[in-house]
N, C-alpha and C positions, 0 to 999 in steps of 0.2 A: 703072325700066325703062317705056321707053314702052309703055304698050298692056297695061301689066299690070293684073289686076283687085287692085282695093283690097281688104287684108282688113279685116272690121269685125267686132266683137263679136255672137256668137250672142243676143244678149239686149239687148230691147228696154227700158229703164230709164225709170223717171218716179215722181216722187213730190215731196211739199213738206210742209211745218209750217205750220201755222197756230195765230194764237193762239184759246186757248179764250175761252167768255162771261165769265169770272169776269176774265181780264187785257184784255178788249175791255173791260169796263164800269169798271174802275179804270184804263185806259189805260197799260197795263203792256205790255211786250212779249210774244212766244213764246220760250218756255224751253225748247221743244224743238228737235231740228236733226237734218236728214238727210243724206247726202253718200254719192256712189259713185263708183266708177272702171272702167273698164273696157278692155280690150283682147281683140284676137281669143284669147286664150288663158285669159284668168283676168277675172272682175268680183267687184268688192268692194262691198257695200252694206253699211250703218251709219247707226243711230237711234239718238238720246240723247234724254234727259229730265231736265233741270236741276231741280234741287232747289228747289222754290219756297221753304220755307224760308230759302234762301243769296243772297244779294245780289248775285254774280255768275255766277249758275249759267248764266244766256244766252250769256254767253262759254264758259264750262264745256262747254255741250253741242256748241257749234260748233266750237270746238278737239278734244273726242274724237274727232267723227265724220272730221275733218278728218285727224287724225292716223292712226285706224284705216283709212280710205282707202288713205293714204300708206304705212302701217305692214305690213298684213296683205299687201297687193297685192306688196310688195316681198319678202315672205318668200315667197308662194305662188309668182310667178314666178322666185326662185332655186332653188324646189325643183320642176322641171319633171317628173320624174320620179316626183314623190309619189304613193303608191298608196293607196286606202282601207285605216284602218286605225288605230293608235296613232300613227303617223309624220302624221297630219293631225293631231290630239289635240295633240303635241308641236308643231305649227307653230303652231296656233291659240295655244298655250298662251307661245310666245316671243314672236309677234306682241303679243300682248297685255300682254307685259311690257316691249316695246320703244314701246309705245304710253302702256303707265303712270309709266314712268323719264321720257319726255319732257315728258308731263302733268303730273307732279310738278315736274321741273326747270323750267318754265315759269311754273309758277304760285307755286312758292316756299313761304314760310311761310305764305299765302295761300289754300294747296290748298284749304281747306276750304271756303271761298266760291264754289267757282268746281264743288262738288258736280254729280254728273251721273253718270245710268246708261248703259249702252252695250250697244246688241246689235248684233253685224257675221255678216254671211252673206260665204262666199267659192265663189264658184260655178267651177269649174274642171273640166278634162275628167276624167269618171271618179269625180268626188265633188263634194260638197258639204261645205262645213265650217260651224259655228253656233256663235258663241262668245257670251254672254251674262252680264252681272254686271247685278242688276235687276230689274225687272220688265216689262220689253220681252217681245214675242213674234214669232214667224215662226210661217206659214202654208202649207204646199208643196201645189202642184197636179201629182197625178200620178195615173195611172191611171183606169182608165174601169170603171165594173160597170154592167150591165144597160143601156149606153148612155150612164151619167150620169158627168160627170168627178168623181174623186176627191179630197176636200182632206185635207190632214194637219195638227195641232198639232204642232210640234217641243217638247222636254221644256223647261221653263221652269226658270228657277234656284229652288232651296230657298229657304225664307223663313231669315233669319239664326236663328231659334230655333222651338224648336215652341210658344212661347206670343207671337209676335211679330211684326205686321204691318212691321216695319221695312224697308224697302230699302236694299240695298247698293249705295255708289255707288263710282266709279272711285276716288273717293278715300278710301274705308274704310282704317280702317289695315289690314283684313284682308282686304281685297277680293279676293287672289287666292286665300285659301281660298273665297269663293262663286263664283268662276268657273263656269259650267258649258259644256262643250264636248259635240258631237256632229258625227259624219262621218255622211253620209248617202252610201249609192252604187248611184242608181237614175237610169237612163237615162230614166225616163218622168216624171220632173220639166221640167212645163215653163213652171210659175210659181212665184215667190218673193213673198211677204207680209212686208213688216216693218215692225212698227208699236210707238209708246208705248203705256202704257196707257190714255191717253185716249180709245182706242178698243176697248177689253176687251167692255164692254158691248153694241157694235155688232156686232162682227167674231166674238164667241167665244161660244157659250152653255153654260149650268152647269145641267143638267137636272137635277132632285130634289137637287142639291149634291154629284152626282158630280163627276168630272175634267173639264174644258170642253173643248169640242169645237170646232171651226170653223161659223161660222153660213152656211151653202151659200150663201142666198141672197143674203147681202151681199159675201162674199167672190168668189162668181162673179161680180158684175157688176162688180166692181173691176176682176178680172182680163180680165173679157169686152173691157171700155172700151180697152184696152193692146192687142188682139189684132189691130187692123187694122195690117195691111202701112204700112209708110212711119213717119216722125218724128212725134212726136206733138206733134196740132196744138193751137194757141193755144185754140180752143174745148175741146177736152180739157182741158189745162191749168186751163181756169176754172172747167171744168164738175167736176173734183175739189175745186178750192176753195170752190163752191158745196157740194158734198155735204158736206165737212168743217167748213162754217160752216154747216150747215143746223140748224133748230130740232130738227128731228128727233133730228139726233145730239146737240146739244148740250143738250133735254132727259134723252139716256141719260147724260150726263157731260158738265159743262161747263169739263174741262180743255184745255190745250193737245193738239192731235190732228197725230199726222203716220203718212202711209200712203206707203213705199216700195215698188213692186212692179217685179217684172221676168217678162217672158214670152219664153219662146224664140222666135226668130224662126222662119219656114216656111220648111223646108230647101227647097232649086232642087230 
């Protein structure tokens, strides 16, 4: 219709994956990946970390996030009347089943060579859905206390066993057993950050060996750089790349790094 206002996503989204110091030194490609899709009603964000020991994990992580963006968005769009609660958990699990089936069909007998983690967030009216398999993490910005914005780390998937630090991958035989899902209903959520484990030391604190929590100074700066109205500029894009490749972050972790963030646009 002439003169009709074009509907846009209420979220401004930006992110990237960069190769870590180890891969730069060895001339190897980045094995992390990220992808997103956004419509006026639903946004899907996904990050993946390919297993460094597997020969085609770079392809695996890219395929995983592309499939996640497609299938989680399709499931969410088809469930427009979905309300927070068990229905969201079922939607997430069904979408993961879709992704896993297509992933395994495409990679065939060599699926283990494409091993990768996967972390997904679905932003829909009235709820946020989160699914993860592996060691990715998600931080939310929601609420204000004493004039300070508050940041919240979503629960992470449990280890494969009490005595193991082994990461579960999308291609693991019992991956569905270790999938973790969350459903959050909070209209105050105005920022979402997804990352692979290459940014754990920078983005999270673990005081006294206790439960991890967001590193406020880091995540606040990362969100703030996306709060400015309008499209993400080339300078902002280059600034994030410089940060992720910086000596300061490399000293904390030499792995590949992925940061995908979304902030809610100011309501007119």
